[in-house]
KEMI-183326 format. One record per residue: residue number from 0; z, x, y of N, C-alpha, C in turn. Coordinates in nm, 4 decimals, decimal comma. Example, Ala and Ser with C-alpha at 12.3 -4.5 7.8 and 13.67 -1.06 7.14 Angstrom:
<recs>
     n        n.w        n.u        n.v       ca.w       ca.u       ca.v        c.w        c.u        c.v
     0     0,7800     1,3190    -0,5690     0,7800     1,2300    -0,4500     0,7800     1,3200    -0,3300
     1     0,7080     1,2850    -0,2250     0,7140     1,3670    -0,1060     0,7870     1,2900     0,0030
</recs>
This chain:
<recs>
     n        n.w        n.u        n.v       ca.w       ca.u       ca.v        c.w        c.u        c.v
     0     1,5968    -0,8356     6,6722     1,5157    -0,7137     6,6753     1,6007    -0,5963     6,6265
     1     1,5485    -0,5159     6,5336     1,6270    -0,4031     6,4814     1,6464    -0,2952     6,5882
     2     1,7543    -0,2191     6,5761     1,7785    -0,1127     6,6728     1,6769    -0,0008     6,6587
     3     1,6612     0,0758     6,7659     1,5752     0,1940     6,7620     1,6608     0,3111     6,7157
     4     1,6249     0,3675     6,6023     1,7020     0,4769     6,5446     1,6123     0,5970     6,5238
     5     1,6738     0,7160     6,5268     1,5957     0,8374     6,5031     1,5986     0,8728     6,3538
     6     1,5266     0,9784     6,3189     1,5168     1,0184     6,1784     1,6526     1,0536     6,1173
     7     1,7407     1,1160     6,1972     1,8743     1,1493     6,1459     1,9531     1,0221     6,1142
     8     1,9469     0,9233     6,2048     2,0156     0,7963     6,1801     1,9666     0,7342     6,0494
     9     1,8359     0,7305     6,0325     1,7786     0,6700     5,9120     1,8171     0,7469     5,7863
    10     1,8243     0,8794     5,7963     1,8657     0,9598     5,6809     2,0113     0,9285     5,6425
    11     2,0973     0,9122     5,7412     2,2378     0,8789     5,7122     2,2483     0,7392     5,6514
    12     2,1703     0,6445     5,7031     2,1704     0,5103     5,6446     2,1159     0,5124     5,5024
    13     2,0140     0,5922     5,4776     1,9581     0,6062     5,3430     2,0665     0,6560     5,2485
    14     2,1466     0,7522     5,2923     2,2566     0,8047     5,2101     2,3570     0,6930     5,1793
    15     2,3833     0,6059     5,2763     2,4747     0,4937     5,2549     2,4221     0,3999     5,1468
    16     2,2940     0,3697     5,1522     2,2342     0,2821     5,0507     2,2390     0,3513     4,9142
    17     2,2162     0,4815     4,9115     2,2269     0,5555     4,7853     2,3699     0,5503     4,7303
    18     2,4690     0,5631     4,8189     2,6087     0,5529     4,7757     2,6390     0,4124     4,7243
    19     2,5808     0,3114     4,7876     2,5991     0,1732     4,7408     2,5410     0,1567     4,6005
    20     2,4247     0,2145     4,5781     2,3626     0,2093     4,4450     2,4510     0,2822     4,3439
    21     2,5042     0,3972     4,3831     2,5943     0,4736     4,2959     2,7173     0,3893     4,2600
    22     2,7712     0,3172     4,3577     2,8870     0,2315     4,3322     2,8522     0,1244     4,2285
    23     2,7390     0,0592     4,2479     2,6970    -0,0458     4,1546     2,6802     0,0105     4,0141
    24     2,6177     0,1257     4,0033     2,5947     0,1869     3,8724     2,7244     0,2323     3,8064
    25     2,8296     0,2514     3,8874     2,9606     0,2889     3,8340     3,0474     0,1665     3,8044
    26     2,9890     0,0463     3,8201     3,0621    -0,0750     3,7907     3,1380    -0,1334     3,9078
    27     3,1019    -0,0910     4,0274     3,1714    -0,1365     4,1468     3,0795    -0,2195     4,2344
    28     3,1323    -0,2723     4,3432     3,0502    -0,3472     4,4382     2,9672    -0,2494     4,5208
    29     2,8427    -0,2850     4,5534     2,7506    -0,1890     4,6166     2,7662    -0,1752     4,7678
    30     2,8559    -0,0850     4,8066     2,8727    -0,0500     4,9476     2,8949     0,0999     4,9575
    31     2,8380     0,1617     5,0607     2,8567     0,3043     5,0847     2,8579     0,3340     5,2326
    32     2,9326     0,4376     5,2719     2,9465     0,4729     5,4137     2,9555     0,6237     5,4325
    33     2,9137     0,6664     5,5517     2,9144     0,8078     5,5879     2,9690     0,8213     5,7299
    34     3,0573     0,9189     5,7499     3,1086     0,9523     5,8828     3,0389     1,0796     5,9293
    35     2,9734     1,0710     6,0445     2,9027     1,1856     6,1008     2,9754     1,2288     6,2273
    36     3,0148     1,3563     6,2294     3,0896     1,4099     6,3422     3,0037     1,4304     6,4657
    37     3,0683     1,4696     6,5753     2,9978     1,4860     6,7022     2,8832     1,5871     6,6978
    38     2,8909     1,6840     6,6083     2,7861     1,7849     6,5970     2,6740     1,7467     6,5027
    39     2,6815     1,6257     6,4445     2,5782     1,5804     6,3526     2,6056     1,6132     6,2073
    40     2,7229     1,6706     6,1793     2,7575     1,7082     6,0423     2,8284     1,5927     5,9720
    41     2,7997     1,5759     5,8439     2,8669     1,4730     5,7654     3,0088     1,5209     5,7384
    42     3,1055     1,4418     5,7829     3,2460     1,4781     5,7676     3,3110     1,4101     5,6481
    43     3,2589     1,2923     5,6091     3,3189     1,2167     5,4998     3,2153     1,1175     5,4495
    44     3,2078     1,1001     5,3193     3,1174     1,0012     5,2599     3,1881     0,9416     5,1395
    45     3,1707     0,8109     5,1208     3,2364     0,7457     5,0082     3,1633     0,6157     4,9762
    46     3,2043     0,5558     4,8653     3,1482     0,4286     4,8202     3,2633     0,3350     4,7863
    47     3,2326     0,2094     4,7644     3,3344     0,1123     4,7265     3,4030     0,1575     4,5987
    48     3,5329     0,1313     4,5918     3,6126     0,1653     4,4740     3,7097     0,0521     4,4421
    49     3,6620    -0,0717     4,4557     3,7475    -0,1882     4,4352     3,7554    -0,2331     4,2898
    50     3,6739    -0,1791     4,2029     3,6695    -0,2236     4,0628     3,8029    -0,2059     3,9913
    51     3,8850    -0,1146     4,0382     4,0154    -0,0925     3,9760     4,1188    -0,1982     4,0108
    52     4,0819    -0,2932     4,0980     4,1735    -0,4011     4,1308     4,2285    -0,3988     4,2722
    53     4,2133    -0,2864     4,3435     4,2611    -0,2785     4,4819     4,1452    -0,3130     4,5748
    54     4,1448    -0,4353     4,6243     4,0342    -0,4840     4,7068     4,0279    -0,4198     4,8443
    55     4,1222    -0,3325     4,8776     4,1167    -0,2624     5,0070     4,0439    -0,1290     4,9983
    56     3,9971    -0,0918     4,8813     3,9333     0,0390     4,8632     3,7866     0,0385     4,9081
    57     3,7666     0,0020     5,0347     3,6331     0,0040     5,0956     3,6091     0,1417     5,1566
    58     3,4849     0,1909     5,1545     3,4588     0,3232     5,2110     3,4847     0,3298     5,3609
    59     3,4633     0,2204     5,4322     3,4863     0,2205     5,5767     3,6353     0,2351     5,6082
    60     3,7182     0,1726     5,5252     3,8633     0,1838     5,5418     3,9078     0,3260     5,5080
    61     3,8476     0,3844     5,4035     3,8785     0,5231     5,3661     3,8412     0,6184     5,4791
    62     3,7292     0,5925     5,5447     3,6871     0,6757     5,6575     3,7899     0,6678     5,7700
    63     3,8346     0,5472     5,8016     3,9334     0,5313     5,9088     4,0613     0,6081     5,8757
    64     4,1111     0,5921     5,7542     4,2349     0,6620     5,7147     4,2160     0,8135     5,7173
    65     4,1046     0,8604     5,6600     4,0814     1,0045     5,6553     4,0696     1,0622     5,7965
    66     3,9921     0,9966     5,8806     3,9681     1,0500     6,0150     4,0947     1,0545     6,0988
    67     4,1858     0,9599     6,0770     4,3102     0,9583     6,1539     4,3924     1,0845     6,1304
    68     4,3841     1,1401     6,0116     4,4604     1,2598     5,9803     4,3843     1,3896     5,9934
    69     4,2529     1,3825     5,9971     4,1713     1,5051     5,9931     4,0962     1,5356     6,1223
    70     4,0932     1,4413     6,2144     4,0143     1,4618     6,3372     4,0996     1,4298     6,4596
    71     4,0657     1,4932     6,5698     4,1331     1,4609     6,6957     4,0811     1,3264     6,7473
    72     4,1538     1,2634     6,8368     4,1039     1,1385     6,8958     3,9667     1,1555     6,9613
    73     3,9446     1,2696     7,0243     3,8150     1,2953     7,0881     3,7029     1,3079     6,9858
    74     3,7315     1,3756     6,8743     3,6308     1,3872     6,7682     3,5981     1,2515     6,7080
    75     3,7005     1,1704     6,6853     3,6776     1,0375     6,6287     3,5905     0,9534     6,7216
    76     3,6212     0,9555     6,8494     3,5460     0,8747     6,9459     3,4007     0,9190     6,9568
    77     3,3739     1,0464     6,9312     3,2379     1,0999     6,9424     3,1633     1,0973     6,8095
    78     3,2236     1,0405     6,7068     3,1628     1,0327     6,5737     3,0966     0,8973     6,5535
    79     3,0060     0,8919     6,4557     2,9370     0,7677     6,4214     2,9600     0,7371     6,2743
    80     2,9855     0,6100     6,2456     2,9987     0,5648     6,1076     2,8703     0,4908     6,0715
    81     2,8093     0,5334     5,9630     2,6907     0,4678     5,9074     2,7359     0,3966     5,7816
    82     2,6815     0,2785     5,7573     2,7259     0,2035     5,6417     2,6165     0,1117     5,5895
    83     2,6195     0,0879     5,4600     2,5175     0,0018     5,3993     2,5352    -0,1428     5,4418
    84     2,6594    -0,1837     5,4659     2,6877    -0,3206     5,5068     2,7843    -0,3233     5,6226
    85     2,7647    -0,4173     5,7125     2,8534    -0,4318     5,8280     2,9980    -0,4391     5,7809
    86     3,0862    -0,3772     5,8552     3,2288    -0,3751     5,8214     3,2848    -0,5165     5,8063
    87     3,3710    -0,5335     5,7088     3,4476    -0,6573     5,6973     3,5549    -0,6554     5,8079
    88     3,6253    -0,7656     5,8303     3,7278    -0,7666     5,9350     3,8352    -0,6591     5,9167
    89     3,8791    -0,6341     5,7922     3,9804    -0,5313     5,7673     3,9308    -0,3942     5,8129
    90     3,8085    -0,3613     5,7761     3,7524    -0,2298     5,8084     3,7201    -0,2170     5,9563
    91     3,6727    -0,3266     6,0174     3,6443    -0,3239     6,1611     3,7728    -0,2984     6,2394
    92     3,8810    -0,3639     6,1986     4,0092    -0,3432     6,2666     4,0570    -0,1991     6,2497
    93     4,0483    -0,1459     6,1284     4,0910    -0,0073     6,1050     4,0087     0,0891     6,1893
    94     3,8777     0,0661     6,1964     3,7865     0,1490     6,2751     3,8314     0,1500     6,4215
    95     3,8592     0,0318     6,4748     3,9014     0,0215     6,6151     4,0381     0,0853     6,6375
    96     4,1322     0,0623     6,5454     4,2667     0,1168     6,5623     4,2682     0,2690     6,5668
    97     4,1827     0,3355     6,4883     4,1828     0,4824     6,4900     4,0882     0,5396     6,5946
    98     4,0129     0,4547     6,6635     3,9298     0,5005     6,7748     3,8007     0,5696     6,7363
    99     3,7396     0,5253     6,6261     3,6106     0,5831     6,5882     3,5007     0,5332     6,6815
   100     3,3910     0,6084     6,6876     3,2780     0,5752     6,7729     3,1899     0,4673     6,7142
   101     3,0614     0,4699     6,7474     2,9692     0,3628     6,7086     2,9545     0,3456     6,5574
   102     2,9097     0,2256     6,5214     2,8821     0,1897     6,3822     2,7353     0,1504     6,3726
   103     2,6667     0,2050     6,2719     2,5280     0,1678     6,2443     2,5253     0,1153     6,1013
   104     2,4777    -0,0084     6,0835     2,4785    -0,0680     5,9503     2,3389    -0,1127     5,9093
   105     2,3118    -0,0998     5,7791     2,1810    -0,1378     5,7255     2,1675    -0,2890     5,7140
   106     2,2749    -0,3577     5,6734     2,2712    -0,5036     5,6568     2,3947    -0,5641     5,7221
   107     2,3800    -0,6861     5,7693     2,4889    -0,7518     5,8425     2,5752    -0,8386     5,7515
   108     2,6926    -0,8723     5,8006     2,7818    -0,9646     5,7297     2,7174    -1,1016     5,7173
   109     2,6463    -1,1425     5,8204     2,5764    -1,2712     5,8163     2,4720    -1,2725     5,7049
   110     2,3968    -1,1628     5,6926     2,2993    -1,1528     5,5845     2,3687    -1,1587     5,4488
   111     2,4763    -1,0840     5,4334     2,5468    -1,0793     5,3051     2,5957    -1,2181     5,2654
   112     2,6544    -1,2909     5,3587     2,7034    -1,4258     5,3276     2,5872    -1,5163     5,2852
   113     2,4742    -1,5064     5,3554     2,3574    -1,5890     5,3208     2,3027    -1,5500     5,1840
   114     2,2937    -1,4212     5,1558     2,2429    -1,3759     5,0261     2,3319    -1,4262     4,9134
   115     2,4632    -1,4128     4,9308     2,5563    -1,4559     4,8260     2,5404    -1,6049     4,7996
   116     2,5241    -1,6829     4,9063     2,5047    -1,8272     4,8892     2,3739    -1,8555     4,8160
   117     2,2657    -1,7876     4,8540     2,1358    -1,8055     4,7878     2,1432    -1,7697     4,6399
   118     2,2229    -1,6684     4,6086     2,2331    -1,6194     4,4714     2,3335    -1,6983     4,3873
   119     2,4026    -1,7921     4,4504     2,5000    -1,8729     4,3779     2,6325    -1,8039     4,3554
   120     2,6589    -1,6979     4,4296     2,7854    -1,6259     4,4159     2,8921    -1,6940     4,5017
   121     3,0168    -1,6848     4,4607     3,1219    -1,7447     4,5436     3,1346    -1,6685     4,6762
   122     3,1811    -1,7371     4,7792     3,1990    -1,6676     4,9069     3,3105    -1,5638     4,8978
   123     3,3067    -1,4680     4,9869     3,4130    -1,3673     4,9933     3,5444    -1,4346     5,0328
   124     3,6589    -1,3743     4,9984     3,7872    -1,4354     5,0318     3,8236    -1,4244     5,1805
   125     3,7479    -1,3452     5,2545     3,7715    -1,3262     5,3978     3,6462    -1,3689     5,4728
   126     3,6634    -1,4390     5,5829     3,5496    -1,4864     5,6618     3,4625    -1,3685     5,7039
   127     3,3308    -1,3798     5,6890     3,2393    -1,2702     5,7249     3,2126    -1,2657     5,8760
   128     3,3056    -1,2103     5,9493     3,2922    -1,1996     6,0940     3,2104    -1,0776     6,1324
   129     3,1387    -1,0878     6,2419     3,0709    -0,9704     6,2978     3,1769    -0,8715     6,3464
   130     3,1459    -0,7447     6,3411     3,2392    -0,6410     6,3849     3,2919    -0,6710     6,5245
   131     3,2031    -0,7083     6,6159     3,2441    -0,7293     6,7554     3,3301    -0,8544     6,7742
   132     3,3364    -0,9423     6,6746     3,4305    -1,0537     6,6821     3,5727    -1,0047     6,6537
   133     3,5842    -0,8989     6,5766     3,7146    -0,8417     6,5429     3,7553    -0,7369     6,6463
   134     3,6608    -0,6539     6,6853     3,6863    -0,5440     6,7787     3,5747    -0,5431     6,8839
   135     3,5897    -0,6230     6,9902     3,4811    -0,6448     7,0865     3,4292    -0,5195     7,1573
   136     3,5097    -0,4155     7,1679     3,4661    -0,2968     7,2417     3,3811    -0,2009     7,1585
   137     3,3741    -0,2230     7,0274     3,2977    -0,1309     6,9431     3,1481    -0,1456     6,9689
   138     3,0793    -0,0320     6,9672     2,9330    -0,0321     6,9791     2,8752    -0,0346     6,8384
   139     2,7819    -0,1271     6,8162     2,7229    -0,1434     6,6832     2,5716    -0,1536     6,6929
   140     2,5055    -0,1177     6,5833     2,3601    -0,1335     6,5717     2,3296    -0,1747     6,4283
   141     2,2461    -0,2737     6,4136     2,2057    -0,3206     6,2820     2,1736    -0,4679     6,2888
   142     2,1167    -0,5231     6,1878     2,0689    -0,4630     6,0632     1,9408    -0,3817     6,0837
   143     1,9062    -0,3038     5,9814     1,7927    -0,2119     5,9898     1,6957    -0,2370     5,8742
   144     1,5845    -0,3073     5,9023     1,4798    -0,3217     5,7998     1,4103    -0,1883     5,7777
   145     1,3613    -0,1573     5,6616     1,3675    -0,2332     5,5368     1,4906    -0,2013     5,4528
   146     1,5830    -0,1200     5,5064     1,7023    -0,0857     5,4281     1,7863    -0,2093     5,3971
   147     1,7846    -0,3075     5,4865     1,8606    -0,4292     5,4591     1,8106    -0,4988     5,3328
   148     1,6807    -0,4933     5,3082     1,6263    -0,5556     5,1869     1,6658    -0,4777     5,0608
   149     1,6833    -0,3475     5,0740     1,7331    -0,2693     4,9597     1,8767    -0,3085     4,9270
   150     1,9558    -0,3317     5,0318     2,0935    -0,3762     5,0110     2,0935    -0,5148     4,9463
   151     2,0044    -0,6022     4,9905     1,9933    -0,7356     4,9294     1,9647    -0,7228     4,7796
   152     1,8744    -0,6335     4,7430     1,8418    -0,6141     4,6013     1,9637    -0,5655     4,5230
   153     2,0446    -0,4798     4,5817     2,1667    -0,4343     4,5144     2,2656    -0,5490     4,4974
   154     2,2774    -0,6322     4,5997     2,3669    -0,7479     4,5898     2,3183    -0,8448     4,4817
   155     2,1877    -0,8627     4,4726     2,1311    -0,9503     4,3686     2,1619    -0,8940     4,2299
   156     2,1494    -0,7626     4,2138     2,1844    -0,7011     4,0850     2,3305    -0,7247     4,0515
   157     2,4173    -0,7117     4,1504     2,5607    -0,7339     4,1281     2,5839    -0,8751     4,0763
   158     2,5250    -0,9724     4,1401     2,5463    -1,1123     4,1000     2,4858    -1,1393     3,9628
   159     2,3669    -1,0880     3,9364     2,3016    -1,1154     3,8091     2,3583    -1,0361     3,6924
   160     2,4087    -0,9166     3,7180     2,4625    -0,8329     3,6103     2,6077    -0,8653     3,5796
   161     2,6793    -0,9265     3,6756     2,8207    -0,9572     3,6559     2,8475    -1,1024     3,6938
   162     2,8139    -1,1938     3,6046     2,8324    -1,3380     3,6355     2,9778    -1,3756     3,6581
</recs>
């Protein structure tokens, strides 16, 4: 059952999907994330930047690094990360290490792995673990229909446009 989210949550997730689309159109993998501070203001937004060869350039990892230097521990804990796709293990660990608050994702790692298999794409080099398998104390919500289906369509474009 999808989580109950308010209009602000959905707007932030919509921005994440838009950032994922922007990444794909720029020749990158379609992922996008937004960090929302305790007051509801967007503090940081980014998209995947792995096309240059550095596979660690995920927006969720960028959020963790940026927040560690720009926010107090209390601000980080009271902030929410919205993302088009559930954090990979690297990003989930970074999120937990810097003490960020809840994560809301449009599509899950389980969905992504299933979609890639259906589309004939090779599996990711890292096991697609749920965030809470990496960082059990993190609060998470997702996937969120129908945004998850938009993410699926972006993943399908990635596989079909870049064999």
